[in-house]
C-alpha positions as CSV (number, residue, x, y, z in Angstrom):
1,M,150.1,-40.0,214.8
2,R,153.0,-37.6,214.2
3,K,153.2,-34.5,216.4
4,L,154.8,-31.7,214.4
5,P,154.9,-27.9,214.6
6,P,153.1,-25.9,211.8
7,L,154.9,-25.8,208.5
8,I,155.0,-22.0,208.6
9,E,157.2,-22.1,211.7
10,L,159.6,-24.6,210.1
11,R,159.8,-22.5,206.9
12,A,160.6,-19.4,208.8
13,F,163.4,-21.2,210.8
14,E,164.9,-22.8,207.7
15,A,165.0,-19.5,205.8
16,A,166.5,-17.6,208.7
17,A,169.1,-20.3,209.4
18,R,170.1,-20.4,205.7
19,H,170.4,-16.6,205.4
20,M,171.5,-16.1,209.0
21,S,169.2,-13.1,208.8
22,F,165.6,-12.5,209.9
23,K,165.4,-9.7,207.4
24,Q,166.5,-11.7,204.4
25,A,164.3,-14.6,205.4
26,A,161.3,-12.1,205.6
27,V,162.0,-10.9,202.0
28,E,162.1,-14.5,200.7
29,L,158.9,-15.4,202.5
30,G,157.1,-12.2,201.7
31,V,156.4,-11.3,205.3
32,T,157.9,-8.8,207.9
33,P,161.0,-9.6,210.0
34,T,158.7,-9.3,213.0
35,A,156.6,-12.1,211.6
36,V,159.7,-14.3,211.1
37,S,160.9,-13.6,214.6
38,H,157.4,-14.5,216.0
39,Q,157.3,-17.8,214.1
40,I,160.7,-18.8,215.3
41,R,159.8,-18.0,218.9
42,L,156.8,-20.3,218.6
43,L,159.1,-23.0,217.3
44,E,161.5,-22.4,220.1
45,R,158.6,-22.7,222.6
46,Y,157.6,-26.0,220.9
47,C,161.2,-27.3,221.2
48,G,161.7,-26.0,224.7
49,R,165.0,-24.4,224.0
50,P,166.4,-21.5,221.9
51,L,167.5,-22.1,218.3
52,F,169.3,-18.8,217.7
53,R,171.8,-16.7,219.6
54,R,170.5,-13.3,218.9
55,R,173.2,-11.4,220.8
56,P,175.9,-10.5,220.5
57,R,175.6,-10.0,216.8
58,P,175.9,-11.5,214.2
59,L,173.0,-14.0,214.4
60,A,174.1,-17.6,215.1
61,L,172.5,-21.0,215.6
62,T,172.6,-22.6,219.0
63,E,173.6,-26.2,219.4
64,A,170.0,-27.2,219.1
65,G,169.4,-25.0,216.1
66,A,172.5,-26.4,214.4
67,R,171.2,-30.0,214.9
68,L,167.7,-29.1,213.6
69,F,168.6,-27.0,210.6
70,P,169.9,-29.7,208.2
71,V,167.0,-32.0,209.0
72,V,164.4,-29.3,208.3
73,R,166.3,-28.0,205.2
74,D,166.5,-31.5,203.7
75,G,162.9,-32.2,204.6
76,L,161.7,-29.1,202.9
77,D,163.8,-29.9,199.8
78,S,162.3,-33.3,199.7
79,F,158.8,-31.9,199.9
80,A,159.5,-29.4,197.1
81,A,161.0,-32.1,194.8
82,A,158.1,-34.5,195.4
83,L,155.5,-31.8,194.8
84,A,157.3,-30.7,191.6
85,G,157.3,-34.3,190.4
86,V,153.6,-34.7,191.1
87,K,152.9,-31.4,189.2
88,R,154.9,-32.6,186.2
89,D,153.0,-35.9,186.2
90,D,149.7,-34.0,186.4
91,D,150.7,-31.7,183.5
92,R,151.3,-34.8,181.4
93,Q,147.8,-36.2,182.2
94,P,145.1,-35.7,179.6
95,L,143.0,-32.5,179.9
96,R,139.5,-34.1,180.3
97,V,137.1,-32.2,178.1
98,T,133.3,-33.0,178.2
99,T,130.9,-31.8,175.6
100,T,127.8,-33.0,173.8
101,N,128.1,-36.0,171.5
102,A,127.1,-33.8,168.5
103,F,129.7,-31.1,169.2
104,A,132.4,-33.7,169.9
105,S,131.7,-35.6,166.7
106,R,130.9,-32.8,164.3
107,W,133.2,-30.0,165.5
108,L,135.9,-31.0,168.0
109,V,137.1,-34.4,166.7
110,P,137.8,-33.2,163.1
111,R,140.1,-30.5,164.5
112,L,142.0,-32.6,167.0
113,A,144.9,-33.2,164.6
114,R,145.6,-29.5,164.6
115,W,145.5,-29.5,168.4
116,R,148.1,-32.2,168.5
117,Q,150.3,-30.4,166.0
118,Q,150.2,-27.2,168.0
119,H,150.0,-28.4,171.6
120,G,151.2,-32.0,171.5
121,S,152.5,-31.7,175.1
122,V,148.9,-31.4,176.4
123,P,146.9,-34.5,175.5
124,L,143.1,-34.3,175.5
125,E,140.6,-36.9,176.7
126,V,137.2,-36.1,175.0
127,I,134.2,-37.2,177.0
128,G,131.2,-37.0,174.6
129,T,127.9,-37.2,176.5
130,D,124.6,-35.4,176.5
131,A,124.5,-35.6,180.3
132,V,125.9,-32.6,182.3
133,L,128.9,-33.9,184.2
134,D,129.7,-32.5,187.6
135,L,132.9,-30.5,187.2
136,G,133.0,-29.8,191.0
137,A,133.1,-33.5,191.7
138,G,136.1,-33.9,189.2
139,D,134.1,-35.8,186.5
140,A,136.0,-33.6,183.9
141,D,138.4,-30.7,183.9
142,V,136.5,-28.5,181.5
143,A,133.2,-28.5,179.6
144,I,132.0,-27.0,176.4
145,R,128.3,-26.5,177.1
146,N,125.6,-25.3,174.6
147,A,123.2,-23.1,176.5
148,A,121.0,-20.0,176.2
149,A,123.2,-18.2,178.7
150,M,126.5,-18.6,180.6
151,P,126.1,-21.4,183.2
152,T,126.1,-19.8,186.7
153,D,127.7,-22.7,188.5
154,A,131.2,-22.4,187.0
155,A,133.8,-20.0,185.7
156,G,134.3,-19.5,181.9
157,S,133.2,-17.5,178.9
158,E,131.4,-17.7,175.6
159,L,133.3,-19.1,172.6
160,F,130.8,-18.6,169.8
161,R,127.0,-18.8,169.0
162,D,125.1,-20.7,166.3
163,T,122.0,-20.2,164.2
164,F,119.7,-22.9,162.8
165,W,118.8,-23.1,159.1
166,P,116.7,-25.4,157.0
167,V,119.5,-27.5,155.4
168,C,119.5,-30.4,152.9
169,S,121.7,-32.2,150.5
170,P,122.1,-30.6,147.1
171,Q,120.8,-33.9,145.6
172,V,117.4,-33.2,147.3
173,L,117.2,-29.9,145.3
174,A,118.6,-31.4,142.1
175,S,116.4,-34.5,141.9
176,G,113.4,-33.7,144.0
177,P,110.5,-31.3,143.9
178,P,111.3,-27.6,143.8
179,L,112.0,-25.8,147.1
180,R,111.7,-22.1,146.5
181,R,109.1,-21.2,149.1
182,A,107.6,-22.5,152.3
183,A,104.6,-24.0,150.5
184,D,107.0,-26.4,148.7
185,L,107.7,-28.2,151.9
186,R,104.5,-30.1,151.4
187,R,106.4,-32.3,149.0
188,H,109.4,-32.9,151.1
189,V,110.3,-34.9,154.2
190,L,111.1,-32.9,157.4
191,I,113.8,-34.4,159.6
192,H,113.4,-33.9,163.4
193,W,115.3,-34.8,166.5
194,Y,114.4,-34.7,170.2
195,W,114.7,-31.5,172.1
196,P,114.1,-31.8,175.9
197,P,111.1,-29.8,177.1
198,F,113.2,-27.6,179.4
199,V,115.3,-26.1,176.5
200,P,114.0,-22.6,175.9
201,H,112.9,-21.7,172.3
202,A,114.1,-24.9,170.8
203,P,114.8,-24.5,167.1
204,T,112.3,-27.1,165.9
205,W,110.4,-27.3,162.6
206,Q,107.2,-26.3,164.5
207,R,108.8,-23.1,165.7
208,W,110.3,-22.4,162.2
209,L,106.8,-22.8,160.6
210,N,105.3,-20.4,163.2
211,V,107.9,-17.8,162.4
212,A,107.5,-18.4,158.6
213,R,103.8,-17.6,158.9
214,R,104.7,-14.0,159.9
215,R,106.6,-13.6,156.6
216,W,104.9,-15.7,154.0
217,R,101.4,-16.9,153.0
218,D,100.5,-20.5,152.4
219,V,102.8,-22.0,155.0
220,P,101.8,-25.7,155.4
221,E,100.7,-27.3,158.7
222,M,102.8,-30.1,160.2
223,S,100.1,-32.6,159.3
224,E,100.5,-31.8,155.6
225,M,104.1,-33.0,155.4
226,D,106.1,-36.3,155.8
227,H,108.4,-36.6,158.8
228,L,111.4,-38.6,159.9
229,N,112.2,-38.5,163.6
230,F,115.3,-39.3,165.6
231,R,116.3,-39.3,169.2
232,E,119.8,-38.1,168.6
233,E,120.9,-35.0,166.8
234,L,123.9,-36.8,165.2
235,H,121.5,-39.3,163.5
236,A,119.4,-36.5,162.2
237,I,122.4,-34.8,160.7
238,D,123.5,-38.1,159.1
239,A,120.0,-38.4,157.6
240,V,120.2,-34.9,156.1
241,L,123.6,-35.7,154.7
242,A,122.2,-38.9,153.1
243,G,119.5,-37.0,151.3
244,D,116.6,-38.3,153.4
245,G,115.0,-34.9,153.9
246,I,115.4,-31.4,155.2
247,G,116.6,-30.6,158.8
248,I,116.8,-27.5,160.9
249,L,120.5,-27.7,161.7
250,S,123.2,-25.7,163.6
251,D,125.5,-23.8,161.3
252,V,128.3,-24.5,163.7
253,L,127.9,-28.3,163.7
254,V,127.6,-28.6,159.9
255,E,130.0,-25.7,159.1
256,Q,132.5,-27.9,157.1
257,E,129.7,-29.6,155.1
258,L,128.3,-26.2,154.2
259,E,131.7,-24.9,153.1
260,R,132.4,-28.1,151.0
261,G,128.9,-28.0,149.3
262,L,127.8,-31.3,150.9
263,L,124.9,-29.4,152.4
264,V,123.1,-26.2,151.4
265,K,120.9,-23.8,153.2
266,T,117.4,-23.5,151.8
267,L,114.5,-21.0,152.4
268,D,116.0,-17.8,153.7
269,L,114.7,-17.9,157.3
270,K,116.9,-18.9,160.3
271,L,116.2,-19.4,163.9
272,P,118.5,-18.1,166.7
273,G,120.6,-20.7,168.4
274,Y,122.6,-20.9,171.6
275,G,126.0,-20.0,172.9
276,F,128.9,-22.5,173.2
277,Y,130.6,-21.9,176.6
278,L,133.9,-23.1,177.9
279,V,133.4,-23.6,181.6
280,H,135.5,-24.9,184.5
281,T,135.6,-24.7,188.3
282,S,137.1,-21.5,189.8
283,G,140.8,-21.9,190.8
284,H,141.2,-25.1,188.8
285,P,144.8,-26.5,189.3
286,R,145.2,-26.9,185.5
287,K,144.0,-23.4,184.7
288,N,147.1,-22.8,182.5
289,A,146.2,-25.7,180.2
290,I,142.6,-24.7,180.2
291,D,143.6,-21.2,179.0
292,V,145.7,-22.7,176.2
293,F,142.7,-24.8,175.1
294,D,140.4,-21.7,175.3
295,R,142.7,-19.7,173.1
296,W,143.0,-22.5,170.6
297,L,139.2,-23.0,170.4
298,R,138.8,-19.3,169.5
299,S,141.5,-19.4,166.9
300,V,140.8,-22.6,165.0
301,D,138.5,-22.4,162.0
């Protein structure tokens, strides 16, 4: 096992020997000249001999100091070069972004070409999963999480919020029974997907019908309609796009389909959704890249 003095003492000695001035070394290191003098005395105690001749002025290295200086200087230069190389390599590594499968597929992936055009030097690795990965354990660098409130276990901020609407393919309206009021749902298929029981105020069809009863009469019961159920939100969206029925969908996830007319909102009653939050660990070493990604997310349409 190597026995070495603390790095702070070696840095103080190298700076003082290079400048031949405790004062200038202190300015470079951001400390006081007294602190530099103290660190050098500790190193001299470790070496068992003086490293500087302090009087008569000017400051000069002793024979021991002159032997030690080039070794310490070259060693610190090697450390700096190696660390800079590691940092450059890390900057070229993909920024690992975890988010839900639905957000990755419906929102993020269609926009990645624009990310590459604008920030090609920062590659992304998209980890689509409905599991919550442990950022503190290094499972990903940054997460886009969909939640009722900002997660308390990480740093970050809200990007945007969604709302949930009854949505269907225009073919459903053109070729199927009319859909002008809630009572008309009796002749349509309602598309559902699984919401975990711990999700507060999940925007389900049952909740939509409960809210609708406060506004309209003759709102049907769930038992009066046909249903199509999915485990995954992505599959429910695909079914709505295929014209298989009507789903309560996030306006963020189907934004492009709504703009292109592939889907339409029906029945003027929406449910509040959740926030999309960009989160990361405090003091993350790739904070600069995360900030660039954050600004891009907020700017892209």
